[in-house]
OpenMM code with the backbone's topology and positions (N, CA, C; nanometers):
from openmm import Vec3, app, unit

residues = "MET LYS ILE LYS ASN ILE SER VAL GLY ILE ALA GLY LEU ILE LEU LEU LEU ALA ALA GLY LEU PRO GLN THR ALA LEU ALA LYS ASP VAL GLU MET ASN LEU ARG PHE ALA GLY ALA PHE ILE SER ASN SER LEU PRO SER ALA LEU ILE HIS VAL GLN ALA LYS GLY SER PRO GLY LYS ALA VAL ILE ARG GLY TYR GLY ALA SER GLY ALA ALA ASP PRO ASP PRO VAL VAL VAL SER ASP CYS LEU SER GLY THR ASP GLY ALA PHE LEU SER ILE ILE ALA GLY GLU ASP PRO LEU ILE PHE THR PHE GLN ASP LEU SER LEU LEU PHE ALA ASP GLY SER GLY GLU ILE CYS VAL ASP SER ALA THR GLY ASN ALA GLU PHE ARG PHE ASP ILE THR PHE ILE GLY GLY ARG GLY ARG PHE GLU GLY ALA THR GLY THR ALA VAL ILE THR GLY GLU ALA GLN PRO VAL SER ALA ASP GLY SER PHE LEU ALA GLU THR GLY THR ILE VAL GLY THR ILE VAL LEU PRO".split()
positions = [
    Vec3(-7.0048, 10.7448, 0.2408),
    Vec3(-6.8831, 10.6673, 0.2476),
    Vec3(-6.7814, 10.7186, 0.1459),
    Vec3(-6.8296, 10.7535, 0.0264),
    Vec3(-6.7426, 10.8024, -0.0782),
    Vec3(-6.6788, 10.9351, -0.0367),
    Vec3(-6.7561, 11.0226, 0.0266),
    Vec3(-6.7054, 11.1517, 0.0728),
    Vec3(-6.6001, 11.1307, 0.1809),
    Vec3(-6.6235, 11.0341, 0.2708),
    Vec3(-6.5279, 11.0059, 0.3782),
    Vec3(-6.3954, 10.9561, 0.3200),
    Vec3(-6.4002, 10.8699, 0.2181),
    Vec3(-6.2779, 10.8193, 0.1541),
    Vec3(-6.2008, 10.9322, 0.0859),
    Vec3(-6.2741, 11.0203, 0.0209),
    Vec3(-6.2093, 11.1342, -0.0453),
    Vec3(-6.1442, 11.2245, 0.0592),
    Vec3(-6.2148, 11.2506, 0.1693),
    Vec3(-6.1621, 11.3351, 0.2768),
    Vec3(-6.0364, 11.2742, 0.3374),
    Vec3(-6.0379, 11.1433, 0.3614),
    Vec3(-5.9206, 11.0747, 0.4168),
    Vec3(-5.8050, 11.0814, 0.3170),
    Vec3(-5.8341, 11.0656, 0.1891),
    Vec3(-5.7301, 11.0725, 0.0848),
    Vec3(-5.6671, 11.2104, 0.0772),
    Vec3(-5.7503, 11.3147, 0.0841),
    Vec3(-5.6993, 11.4516, 0.0797),
    Vec3(-5.6162, 11.4802, 0.2042),
    Vec3(-5.6660, 11.4372, 0.3209),
    Vec3(-5.5911, 11.4578, 0.4453),
    Vec3(-5.4556, 11.3876, 0.4392),
    Vec3(-5.4527, 11.2667, 0.3847),
    Vec3(-5.3263, 11.1934, 0.3708),
    Vec3(-5.2300, 11.2654, 0.2782),
    Vec3(-5.2803, 11.3198, 0.1685),
    Vec3(-5.1979, 11.3937, 0.0731),
    Vec3(-5.1395, 11.5194, 0.1384),
    Vec3(-5.2220, 11.5895, 0.2155),
    Vec3(-5.1753, 11.7096, 0.2845),
    Vec3(-5.0663, 11.6741, 0.3850),
    Vec3(-5.0843, 11.5641, 0.4588),
    Vec3(-4.9820, 11.5213, 0.5549),
    Vec3(-4.8516, 11.4852, 0.4845),
    Vec3(-4.8626, 11.4181, 0.3714),
    Vec3(-4.7447, 11.3799, 0.2946),
    Vec3(-4.6696, 11.5037, 0.2467),
    Vec3(-4.7424, 11.6019, 0.1959),
    Vec3(-4.6790, 11.7256, 0.1512),
    Vec3(-4.6183, 11.8011, 0.2685),
    Vec3(-4.6893, 11.8069, 0.3785),
    Vec3(-4.6407, 11.8790, 0.4961),
    Vec3(-4.5140, 11.8160, 0.5525),
    Vec3(-4.5019, 11.6861, 0.5440),
    Vec3(-4.3822, 11.6180, 0.5943),
    Vec3(-4.2589, 11.6591, 0.5146),
    Vec3(-4.2742, 11.6870, 0.3861),
    Vec3(-4.1608, 11.7277, 0.3028),
    Vec3(-4.1287, 11.8749, 0.3118),
    Vec3(-4.2238, 11.9589, 0.3512),
    Vec3(-4.2016, 12.1026, 0.3546),
    Vec3(-4.0947, 12.1475, 0.4531),
    Vec3(-4.0919, 12.0981, 0.5758),
    Vec3(-3.9903, 12.1489, 0.6682),
    Vec3(-3.8477, 12.1284, 0.6181),
    Vec3(-3.8221, 12.0216, 0.5465),
    Vec3(-3.6873, 11.9958, 0.4981),
    Vec3(-3.6459, 12.0988, 0.3948),
    Vec3(-3.7368, 12.1356, 0.3042),
    Vec3(-3.7013, 12.2338, 0.2022),
    Vec3(-3.7142, 12.3750, 0.2543),
    Vec3(-3.8035, 12.3981, 0.3476),
    Vec3(-3.8235, 12.5325, 0.3999),
    Vec3(-3.7060, 12.5773, 0.4855),
    Vec3(-3.6266, 12.4871, 0.5392),
    Vec3(-3.5154, 12.5237, 0.6246),
    Vec3(-3.3940, 12.5737, 0.5463),
    Vec3(-3.3800, 12.5342, 0.4204),
    Vec3(-3.2662, 12.5800, 0.3411),
    Vec3(-3.2756, 12.7307, 0.3234),
    Vec3(-3.1599, 12.7998, 0.3383),
    Vec3(-3.1591, 12.9450, 0.3316),
    Vec3(-3.0504, 12.9892, 0.2349),
    Vec3(-3.0870, 13.0756, 0.1410),
    Vec3(-2.9900, 13.1322, 0.0484),
    Vec3(-2.9342, 13.2609, 0.1076),
    Vec3(-2.8017, 13.2732, 0.1064),
    Vec3(-2.7343, 13.3927, 0.1557),
    Vec3(-2.6563, 13.4520, 0.0387),
    Vec3(-2.6826, 13.5776, 0.0092),
    Vec3(-2.6139, 13.6449, -0.1007),
    Vec3(-2.4681, 13.6689, -0.0629),
    Vec3(-2.3780, 13.6379, -0.1562),
    Vec3(-2.2374, 13.6746, -0.1383),
    Vec3(-2.2073, 13.7820, -0.2410),
    Vec3(-2.1651, 13.8962, -0.1922),
    Vec3(-2.1255, 14.0068, -0.2785),
    Vec3(-2.0135, 14.0804, -0.2059),
    Vec3(-1.8918, 14.0316, -0.2228),
    Vec3(-1.7753, 14.0825, -0.1521),
    Vec3(-1.6803, 14.1549, -0.2468),
    Vec3(-1.6149, 14.2580, -0.1948),
    Vec3(-1.4997, 14.3195, -0.2611),
    Vec3(-1.3782, 14.2815, -0.1778),
    Vec3(-1.2653, 14.2557, -0.2430),
    Vec3(-1.1462, 14.2159, -0.1679),
    Vec3(-1.0217, 14.2863, -0.2179),
    Vec3(-0.9206, 14.2910, -0.1298),
    Vec3(-0.7890, 14.3446, -0.1640),
    Vec3(-0.6869, 14.2731, -0.0774),
    Vec3(-0.5687, 14.2492, -0.1349),
    Vec3(-0.4652, 14.1819, -0.0583),
    Vec3(-0.3485, 14.1405, -0.1447),
    Vec3(-0.2889, 14.0270, -0.1076),
    Vec3(-0.1653, 13.9824, -0.1702),
    Vec3(-0.1771, 13.8432, -0.2307),
    Vec3(-0.0986, 13.8233, -0.3348),
    Vec3(-0.0878, 13.6949, -0.4046),
    Vec3(0.0614, 13.6676, -0.4210),
    Vec3(0.1053, 13.5503, -0.3755),
    Vec3(0.2458, 13.5129, -0.3872),
    Vec3(0.2552, 13.3902, -0.4770),
    Vec3(0.3405, 13.3980, -0.5782),
    Vec3(0.3601, 13.2834, -0.6680),
    Vec3(0.5089, 13.2622, -0.6927),
    Vec3(0.5430, 13.1476, -0.7419),
    Vec3(0.6791, 13.1115, -0.7832),
    Vec3(0.7828, 13.1041, -0.6716),
    Vec3(0.7472, 13.1391, -0.5474),
    Vec3(0.8462, 13.1294, -0.4405),
    Vec3(0.8119, 13.0178, -0.3422),
    Vec3(0.6948, 12.9601, -0.3562),
    Vec3(0.6487, 12.8492, -0.2731),
    Vec3(0.6080, 12.7348, -0.3659),
    Vec3(0.5872, 12.6160, -0.3112),
    Vec3(0.5425, 12.5062, -0.3979),
    Vec3(0.4072, 12.5336, -0.4635),
    Vec3(0.3311, 12.6224, -0.4045),
    Vec3(0.1993, 12.6552, -0.4572),
    Vec3(0.1717, 12.8022, -0.4291),
    Vec3(0.0753, 12.8598, -0.4994),
    Vec3(0.0408, 13.0003, -0.4790),
    Vec3(-0.0218, 13.0206, -0.3412),
    Vec3(0.0041, 13.1373, -0.2822),
    Vec3(-0.0519, 13.1733, -0.1525),
    Vec3(-0.1317, 13.3022, -0.1702),
    Vec3(-0.2552, 13.3013, -0.1205),
    Vec3(-0.3442, 13.4164, -0.1317),
    Vec3(-0.3804, 13.4612, 0.0095),
    Vec3(-0.3757, 13.5920, 0.0331),
    Vec3(-0.4190, 13.6484, 0.1616),
    Vec3(-0.4837, 13.7831, 0.1320),
    Vec3(-0.6165, 13.7913, 0.1482),
    Vec3(-0.6885, 13.9150, 0.1202),
    Vec3(-0.7894, 13.9433, 0.2304),
    Vec3(-0.8285, 14.0686, 0.2390),
    Vec3(-0.9373, 14.1091, 0.3268),
    Vec3(-1.0566, 14.1442, 0.2384),
    Vec3(-1.1761, 14.1090, 0.2868),
    Vec3(-1.2961, 14.1314, 0.2077),
    Vec3(-1.4033, 14.1994, 0.2917),
    Vec3(-1.4888, 14.2762, 0.2246),
    Vec3(-1.6037, 14.3341, 0.2922),
    Vec3(-1.7226, 14.3333, 0.1980),
    Vec3(-1.8400, 14.3328, 0.2577),
    Vec3(-1.9646, 14.3265, 0.1820),
    Vec3(-2.0551, 14.2240, 0.2467),
    Vec3(-2.1319, 14.1558, 0.1654),
    Vec3(-2.2257, 14.0547, 0.2157),
    Vec3(-2.1653, 13.9161, 0.1942),
    Vec3(-2.1616, 13.8314, 0.2936),
    Vec3(-2.2299, 13.8276, 0.4225),
    Vec3(-2.1506, 13.8831, 0.5405),
    Vec3(-2.0533, 13.9710, 0.5176),
    Vec3(-1.9788, 14.0320, 0.6272),
    Vec3(-1.8307, 14.0406, 0.5962),
    Vec3(-1.7578, 14.1109, 0.6826),
    Vec3(-1.6126, 14.1236, 0.6661),
    Vec3(-1.5465, 13.9884, 0.6877),
    Vec3(-1.4427, 13.9625, 0.6065),
    Vec3(-1.3738, 13.8336, 0.6165),
    Vec3(-1.2284, 13.8489, 0.5740),
    Vec3(-1.1467, 13.7597, 0.6256),
    Vec3(-1.0111, 13.7398, 0.5749),
    Vec3(-1.0182, 13.6112, 0.4932),
    Vec3(-0.9640, 13.6156, 0.3726),
    Vec3(-0.9685, 13.4981, 0.2847),
    Vec3(-0.8252, 13.4545, 0.2585),
    Vec3(-0.8022, 13.3252, 0.2804),
    Vec3(-0.6703, 13.2685, 0.2533),
    Vec3(-0.6857, 13.1516, 0.1574),
    Vec3(-0.5914, 13.1422, 0.0664),
    Vec3(-0.5903, 13.0313, -0.0272),
    Vec3(-0.4488, 12.9805, -0.0451),
    Vec3(-0.4380, 12.8536, -0.0637),
    Vec3(-0.3079, 12.7926, -0.0887),
    Vec3(-0.3335, 12.6805, -0.1872),
    Vec3(-0.2976, 12.7027, -0.3089),
    Vec3(-0.3291, 12.5988, -0.4043),
    Vec3(-0.2998, 12.6409, -0.5454),
    Vec3(-0.3818, 12.5913, -0.6318),
    Vec3(-0.3660, 12.6068, -0.7755),
    Vec3(-0.2455, 12.5292, -0.8238),
    Vec3(-0.1936, 12.4387, -0.7360),
    Vec3(-0.0839, 12.3530, -0.7811),
    Vec3(-0.1386, 12.2409, -0.8680),
    Vec3(-0.2689, 12.2170, -0.8597),
    Vec3(-0.3317, 12.1153, -0.9429),
    Vec3(-0.3763, 12.1756, -1.0739),
    Vec3(-0.2852, 12.2466, -1.1383),
    Vec3(-0.3209, 12.3163, -1.2614),
    Vec3(-0.3717, 12.2185, -1.3661),
    Vec3(-0.4827, 12.2562, -1.4275),
    Vec3(-0.5386, 12.1749, -1.5347),
    Vec3(-0.4421, 12.1736, -1.6525),
    Vec3(-0.3738, 12.2861, -1.6745),
    Vec3(-0.2718, 12.2972, -1.7777),
    Vec3(-0.1553, 12.3708, -1.7128),
    Vec3(-0.0577, 12.2977, -1.6564),
    Vec3(0.0480, 12.3613, -1.5783),
    Vec3(0.1385, 12.4541, -1.6586),
    Vec3(0.1428, 12.4393, -1.7885),
    Vec3(0.2276, 12.5247, -1.8699),
    Vec3(0.1461, 12.6407, -1.9255),
    Vec3(0.1907, 12.7658, -1.8982),
    Vec3(0.1193, 12.8802, -1.9546),
    Vec3(0.1193, 12.8748, -2.1069),
    Vec3(0.0106, 12.9211, -2.1643),
    Vec3(-0.0030, 12.9250, -2.3098),
    Vec3(-0.0072, 13.0711, -2.3517),
    Vec3(0.0678, 13.1078, -2.4551),
    Vec3(0.0662, 13.2449, -2.5049),
    Vec3(-0.0578, 13.2630, -2.5923),
    Vec3(-0.1371, 13.3663, -2.5593),
    Vec3(-0.2587, 13.3974, -2.6358),
    Vec3(-0.2580, 13.5461, -2.6694),
    Vec3(-0.3331, 13.5842, -2.7729),
    Vec3(-0.3357, 13.7249, -2.8156),
    Vec3(-0.4449, 13.8065, -2.7471),
    Vec3(-0.5415, 13.7400, -2.6875),
    Vec3(-0.6393, 13.8098, -2.6038),
    Vec3(-0.6785, 13.7151, -2.4918),
    Vec3(-0.7229, 13.7737, -2.3821),
    Vec3(-0.7552, 13.6892, -2.2685),
    Vec3(-0.8892, 13.7305, -2.2111),
    Vec3(-0.9064, 13.7237, -2.0832),
    Vec3(-1.0373, 13.7435, -2.0215),
    Vec3(-1.1062, 13.8736, -2.0600),
    Vec3(-1.0340, 13.9837, -2.0657),
    Vec3(-1.0975, 14.1126, -2.0945),
    Vec3(-1.1221, 14.1338, -2.2432),
    Vec3(-1.0617, 14.0513, -2.3272),
    Vec3(-1.0779, 14.0673, -2.4714),
    Vec3(-0.9830, 14.1693, -2.5317),
    Vec3(-0.8937, 14.2257, -2.4506),
    Vec3(-0.7963, 14.3233, -2.4984),
    Vec3(-0.6882, 14.2516, -2.5791),
    Vec3(-0.6488, 14.3096, -2.6918),
    Vec3(-0.5418, 14.2507, -2.7726),
    Vec3(-0.4062, 14.2746, -2.7071),
    Vec3(-0.3166, 14.1782, -2.7199),
    Vec3(-0.1825, 14.1872, -2.6647),
    Vec3(-0.1209, 14.0494, -2.6599),
    Vec3(-0.0150, 14.0359, -2.5848),
    Vec3(0.0495, 13.9060, -2.5648),
    Vec3(0.0302, 13.8680, -2.4181),
    Vec3(-0.0465, 13.7635, -2.3954),
    Vec3(-0.0794, 13.7204, -2.2598),
    Vec3(-0.0356, 13.5766, -2.2368),
    Vec3(0.0015, 13.5462, -2.1125),
    Vec3(0.0219, 13.4084, -2.0718),
    Vec3(-0.1076, 13.3646, -2.0038),
    Vec3(-0.1703, 13.2617, -2.0541),
    Vec3(-0.2936, 13.2096, -1.9966),
    Vec3(-0.2596, 13.0861, -1.9138),
    Vec3(-0.2971, 13.0907, -1.7861),
    Vec3(-0.2722, 12.9793, -1.6950),
    Vec3(-0.4072, 12.9261, -1.6497),
    Vec3(-0.4331, 12.7987, -1.6750),
    Vec3(-0.5571, 12.7346, -1.6314),
    Vec3(-0.5276, 12.6623, -1.5000),
    Vec3(-0.5917, 12.7077, -1.3930),
    Vec3(-0.5702, 12.6488, -1.2601),
    Vec3(-0.6821, 12.5496, -1.2303),
    Vec3(-0.6444, 12.4288, -1.1953),
    Vec3(-0.7403, 12.3222, -1.1695),
    Vec3(-0.7970, 12.3214, -1.0287),
    Vec3(-0.7395, 12.4017, -0.9393),
    Vec3(-0.7945, 12.4097, -0.8044),
    Vec3(-0.7668, 12.5475, -0.7457),
    Vec3(-0.8513, 12.5869, -0.6519),
    Vec3(-0.8376, 12.7148, -0.5836),
    Vec3(-0.8993, 12.7016, -0.4448),
    Vec3(-0.8378, 12.6216, -0.3549),
    Vec3(-0.8957, 12.6036, -0.2215),
    Vec3(-0.8857, 12.7327, -0.1398),
    Vec3(-0.9974, 12.7683, -0.0768),
    Vec3(-1.0057, 12.8929, -0.0012),
    Vec3(-1.0704, 12.8702, 0.1350),
    Vec3(-1.0283, 12.9485, 0.2329),
    Vec3(-1.0937, 12.9520, 0.3637),
    Vec3(-1.1298, 13.0976, 0.3914),
    Vec3(-1.2586, 13.1232, 0.4100),
    Vec3(-1.3093, 13.2549, 0.4478),
    Vec3(-1.3224, 13.2539, 0.6000),
    Vec3(-1.2575, 13.3457, 0.6706),
    Vec3(-1.2707, 13.3588, 0.8155),
    Vec3(-1.3445, 13.4892, 0.8436),
    Vec3(-1.4661, 13.4775, 0.8968),
    Vec3(-1.5490, 13.5946, 0.9232),
    Vec3(-1.5228, 13.6480, 1.0639),
    Vec3(-1.5676, 13.7714, 1.0915),
    Vec3(-1.5405, 13.8365, 1.2199),
    Vec3(-1.5932, 13.7580, 1.3389),
    Vec3(-1.7047, 13.6833, 1.3204),
    Vec3(-1.7581, 13.6033, 1.4314),
    Vec3(-1.6864, 13.4688, 1.4434),
    Vec3(-1.5768, 13.4522, 1.3679),
    Vec3(-1.4927, 13.3326, 1.3630),
    Vec3(-1.5605, 13.2132, 1.2957),
    Vec3(-1.6719, 13.2374, 1.2248),
    Vec3(-1.7288, 13.1331, 1.1395),
    Vec3(-1.6359, 13.1150, 1.0198),
    Vec3(-1.6282, 12.9919, 0.9714),
    Vec3(-1.5444, 12.9600, 0.8563),
    Vec3(-1.6317, 12.9138, 0.7407),
    Vec3(-1.5925, 12.9481, 0.6193),
    Vec3(-1.6588, 12.9017, 0.4971),
    Vec3(-1.5502, 12.8464, 0.4062),
    Vec3(-1.5693, 12.7239, 0.3577),
    Vec3(-1.4701, 12.6582, 0.2728),
    Vec3(-1.5177, 12.6598, 0.1282),
    Vec3(-1.4231, 12.6745, 0.0351),
    Vec3(-1.4565, 12.6749, -0.1074),
    Vec3(-1.3413, 12.6156, -0.1876),
    Vec3(-1.3730, 12.5718, -0.3072),
    Vec3(-1.2723, 12.5265, -0.4031),
    Vec3(-1.3295, 12.5492, -0.5420),
    Vec3(-1.2429, 12.5556, -0.6400),
    Vec3(-1.2893, 12.5781, -0.7762),
    Vec3(-1.1742, 12.5760, -0.8733),
    Vec3(-1.1995, 12.6295, -0.9903),
    Vec3(-1.0965, 12.6353, -1.0940),
    Vec3(-1.1165, 12.7638, -1.1736),
    Vec3(-1.0133, 12.8000, -1.2488),
    Vec3(-1.0264, 12.9219, -1.3262),
    Vec3(-0.9070, 12.9498, -1.4133),
    Vec3(-0.9020, 13.0738, -1.4596),
    Vec3(-0.7975, 13.1158, -1.5522),
    Vec3(-0.7324, 13.2437, -1.5019),
    Vec3(-0.6002, 13.2493, -1.5163),
    Vec3(-0.5220, 13.3682, -1.4846),
    Vec3(-0.4546, 13.4119, -1.6138),
    Vec3(-0.4678, 13.5384, -1.6481),
    Vec3(-0.4067, 13.5921, -1.7698),
    Vec3(-0.3046, 13.6980, -1.7296),
    Vec3(-0.1786, 13.6759, -1.7677),
    Vec3(-0.0705, 13.7666, -1.7321),
    Vec3(-0.0255, 13.8413, -1.8572),
    Vec3(-0.0270, 13.9737, -1.8506),
    Vec3(0.0182, 14.0579, -1.9621),
    Vec3(0.1701, 14.0452, -1.9706),
    Vec3(0.2205, 13.9968, -2.0825),
    Vec3(0.3644, 13.9737, -2.0996),
    Vec3(0.4459, 14.1023, -2.0896),
    Vec3(0.3883, 14.2157, -2.1274),
    Vec3(0.4617, 14.3423, -2.1258),
    Vec3(0.4713, 14.4028, -1.9865),
    Vec3(0.3634, 14.3964, -1.9077),
    Vec3(0.3598, 14.4664, -1.7789),
    Vec3(0.3689, 14.3740, -1.6576),
    Vec3(0.3340, 14.2474, -1.6737),
    Vec3(0.3267, 14.1549, -1.5610),
    Vec3(0.1939, 14.1641, -1.4876),
    Vec3(0.1095, 14.2606, -1.5245),
    Vec3(-0.0235, 14.2702, -1.4642),
    Vec3(-0.1056, 14.1487, -1.5030),
    Vec3(-0.1982, 14.1106, -1.4164),
    Vec3(-0.2787, 13.9908, -1.4427),
    Vec3(-0.4260, 14.0199, -1.4173),
    Vec3(-0.5092, 13.9436, -1.4822),
    Vec3(-0.6524, 13.9415, -1.4526),
    Vec3(-0.6905, 13.7958, -1.4361),
    Vec3(-0.7952, 13.7718, -1.3583),
    Vec3(-0.8313, 13.6326, -1.3310),
    Vec3(-0.9808, 13.6180, -1.3119),
    Vec3(-1.0254, 13.4947, -1.3325),
    Vec3(-1.1649, 13.4569, -1.3097),
    Vec3(-1.1656, 13.3120, -1.2607),
    Vec3(-1.2325, 13.2897, -1.1475),
    Vec3(-1.2453, 13.1552, -1.0908),
    Vec3(-1.3918, 13.1280, -1.0594),
    Vec3(-1.4370, 13.0087, -1.0916),
    Vec3(-1.5695, 12.9614, -1.0521),
    Vec3(-1.5481, 12.8709, -0.9314),
    Vec3(-1.6092, 12.9084, -0.8183),
    Vec3(-1.5882, 12.8310, -0.6958),
    Vec3(-1.7185, 12.7692, -0.6472),
    Vec3(-1.7031, 12.6615, -0.5707),
    Vec3(-1.8147, 12.5925, -0.5070),
    Vec3(-1.7890, 12.5908, -0.3573),
    Vec3(-1.8911, 12.6241, -0.2790),
    Vec3(-1.8777, 12.6193, -0.1334),
    Vec3(-1.8929, 12.4751, -0.0878),
    Vec3(-1.8023, 12.4332, 0.0008),
    Vec3(-1.7954, 12.2914, 0.0406),
    Vec3(-1.7999, 12.2739, 0.1922),
    Vec3(-1.8796, 12.3577, 0.2573),
    Vec3(-1.8960, 12.3432, 0.4012),
    Vec3(-1.8358, 12.4576, 0.4772),
    Vec3(-1.8286, 12.4392, 0.6073),
    Vec3(-1.7736, 12.5423, 0.6924),
    Vec3(-1.7943, 12.5083, 0.8385),
    Vec3(-1.7743, 12.6075, 0.9220),
    Vec3(-1.7926, 12.5947, 1.0667),
    Vec3(-1.8760, 12.7128, 1.1131),
    Vec3(-1.9361, 12.6998, 1.2297),
    Vec3(-2.0188, 12.8079, 1.2822),
    Vec3(-2.1420, 12.8266, 1.1958),
    Vec3(-2.1718, 12.9490, 1.1576),
    Vec3(-2.2943, 12.9755, 1.0816),
    Vec3(-2.2915, 12.9212, 0.9392),
    Vec3(-2.1755, 12.8697, 0.8931),
    Vec3(-2.1658, 12.8146, 0.7579),
    Vec3(-2.1521, 12.6624, 0.7556),
    Vec3(-2.1836, 12.5981, 0.8661),
    Vec3(-2.1813, 12.4512, 0.8738),
    Vec3(-2.2713, 12.3933, 0.7647),
    Vec3(-2.2193, 12.3041, 0.6829),
    Vec3(-2.2980, 12.2389, 0.5783),
    Vec3(-2.3270, 12.3256, 0.4571),
    Vec3(-2.2580, 12.4387, 0.4429),
    Vec3(-2.2846, 12.5311, 0.3322),
    Vec3(-2.2529, 12.4686, 0.1967),
    Vec3(-2.3345, 12.5030, 0.0981),
    Vec3(-2.3111, 12.4697, -0.0420),
    Vec3(-2.3357, 12.5975, -0.1215),
    Vec3(-2.3306, 12.5880, -0.2518),
    Vec3(-2.3561, 12.7039, -0.3371),
    Vec3(-2.2368, 12.7313, -0.4266),
    Vec3(-2.2466, 12.8399, -0.5024),
    Vec3(-2.1412, 12.8748, -0.5978),
    Vec3(-2.1193, 13.0256, -0.6007),
    Vec3(-2.0030, 13.0654, -0.6523),
    Vec3(-1.9712, 13.2073, -0.6700),
    Vec3(-1.8665, 13.2210, -0.7805),
    Vec3(-1.8517, 13.3436, -0.8279),
    Vec3(-1.7514, 13.3755, -0.9292),
    Vec3(-1.6583, 13.4822, -0.8715),
    Vec3(-1.5293, 13.4538, -0.8804),
    Vec3(-1.4266, 13.5492, -0.8374),
    Vec3(-1.3678, 13.6122, -0.9628),
    Vec3(-1.3668, 13.7444, -0.9677),
    Vec3(-1.2998, 13.8146, -1.0767),
    Vec3(-1.2102, 13.9205, -1.0146),
    Vec3(-1.0975, 13.9469, -1.0800),
    Vec3(-1.0088, 14.0474, -1.0256),
    Vec3(-0.8883, 14.0723, -1.1128),
    Vec3(-0.8000, 14.1543, -1.0569),
    Vec3(-0.6767, 14.1882, -1.1264),
    Vec3(-0.5643, 14.1975, -1.0249),
    Vec3(-0.4436, 14.1795, -1.0735),
    Vec3(-0.3262, 14.1821, -0.9866),
    Vec3(-0.2140, 14.2597, -1.0551),
    Vec3(-0.1321, 14.3218, -0.9710),
    Vec3(-0.0187, 14.3994, -1.0208),
    Vec3(0.1051, 14.3573, -0.9444),
    Vec3(0.2130, 14.3255, -1.0160),
    Vec3(0.3351, 14.2850, -0.9463),
    Vec3(0.3927, 14.3994, -0.8629),
    Vec3(0.4398, 14.3642, -0.7422),
    Vec3(0.5029, 14.4607, -0.6535),
    Vec3(0.6528, 14.4315, -0.6455),
    Vec3(0.6906, 14.3048, -0.6537),
    Vec3(0.8328, 14.2681, -0.6495),
    Vec3(0.8920, 14.2697, -0.7902),
    Vec3(1.0224, 14.2861, -0.7972),
    Vec3(1.0919, 14.2934, -0.9264),
    Vec3(1.0759, 14.1652, -1.0067),
    Vec3(1.0721, 14.0503, -0.9386),
    Vec3(1.0609, 13.9235, -1.0117),
    Vec3(0.9155, 13.8852, -1.0435),
    Vec3(0.8199, 13.9665, -0.9988),
    Vec3(0.6791, 13.9400, -1.0301),
    Vec3(0.6139, 13.8317, -0.9464),
    Vec3(0.6826, 13.7846, -0.8409),
    Vec3(0.6273, 13.6753, -0.7612),
    Vec3(0.5375, 13.7236, -0.6469),
    Vec3(0.5413, 13.8538, -0.6170),
    Vec3(0.4586, 13.9109, -0.5105),
    Vec3(0.3708, 14.0176, -0.5737),
    Vec3(0.2389, 13.9953, -0.5679),
    Vec3(0.1461, 14.0835, -0.6373),
    Vec3(0.0398, 14.1388, -0.5430),
    Vec3(-0.0059, 14.2603, -0.5718),
    Vec3(-0.1219, 14.3182, -0.5041),
    Vec3(-0.2427, 14.2819, -0.5896),
    Vec3(-0.3520, 14.2397, -0.5234),
    Vec3(-0.4700, 14.2019, -0.6014),
    Vec3(-0.5962, 14.2630, -0.5430),
    Vec3(-0.6915, 14.2910, -0.6313),
    Vec3(-0.8237, 14.3400, -0.5929),
    Vec3(-0.9264, 14.2681, -0.6786),
    Vec3(-1.0515, 14.2622, -0.6284),
    Vec3(-1.1554, 14.1987, -0.7089),
    Vec3(-1.2862, 14.1852, -0.6338),
    Vec3(-1.3721, 14.1020, -0.6893),
    Vec3(-1.5041, 14.0774, -0.6317),
    Vec3(-1.5336, 13.9276, -0.6284),
    Vec3(-1.6225, 13.8914, -0.5372),
    Vec3(-1.6740, 13.7545, -0.5294),
    Vec3(-1.8257, 13.7666, -0.5209),
    Vec3(-1.8945, 13.7129, -0.6212),
    Vec3(-2.0400, 13.7256, -0.6284),
    Vec3(-2.1011, 13.5874, -0.6465),
    Vec3(-2.2001, 13.5547, -0.5640),
    Vec3(-2.2663, 13.4257, -0.5755),
    Vec3(-2.3691, 13.4050, -0.4661),
    Vec3(-2.3997, 13.2789, -0.4412),
    Vec3(-2.5005, 13.2425, -0.3422),
    Vec3(-2.4495, 13.1281, -0.2556),
    Vec3(-2.4615, 13.1475, -0.1232),
    Vec3(-2.4309, 13.0422, -0.0269),
    Vec3(-2.5644, 12.9805, 0.0123),
    Vec3(-2.5734, 12.8479, 0.0069),
    Vec3(-2.6959, 12.7792, 0.0480),
    Vec3(-2.6684, 12.7110, 0.1807),
    Vec3(-2.7451, 12.7499, 0.2822),
    Vec3(-2.7296, 12.6921, 0.4143),
    Vec3(-2.8408, 12.5913, 0.4407),
    Vec3(-2.8071, 12.4778, 0.5019),
    Vec3(-2.9102, 12.3765, 0.5280),
    Vec3(-3.0104, 12.4218, 0.6342),
] * unit.nanometer
topology = app.Topology()
chain = topology.addChain("A")
for resn in residues:
    res = topology.addResidue(resn, chain)
    for name in ("N", "CA", "C"):
        topology.addAtom(name, app.Element.getBySymbol(name[0]), res)
């Protein structure tokens, strides 16, 4: 009788564990390791506009962003060094939001938002930036996506007033799919 009770207890424990496994086993991590290039428009619209093309993992994408109007500190601060640690005179802008839509070739969408810092060299107008983003869902193969990534890059003004910039960079992180 004692052996039968132990066997039933072990079987119950195995069933309990097995019931929880499918839920965790279905989650899938997808590596994000993209390089991007494109345009950044500031000061001519109510908010910054980003339009870049990206390639790498998880595939080619067009990335668009419209935001950073929710700046954590809307007034740039003059600092002597910024993200790269190079000495100089930089304007540091802390952006409180960075909403993005990734459109992949199969027309799946991935949504993200985050915050970060933009450092503009006062002498050249060149900028470097770093944003920490969180994935907040999507459509198609990215439905219910979560996870995080870091965007780093640099920008160079193309227009005389510095409001239209060419930008390049990387996005590295992990997308978690349910």
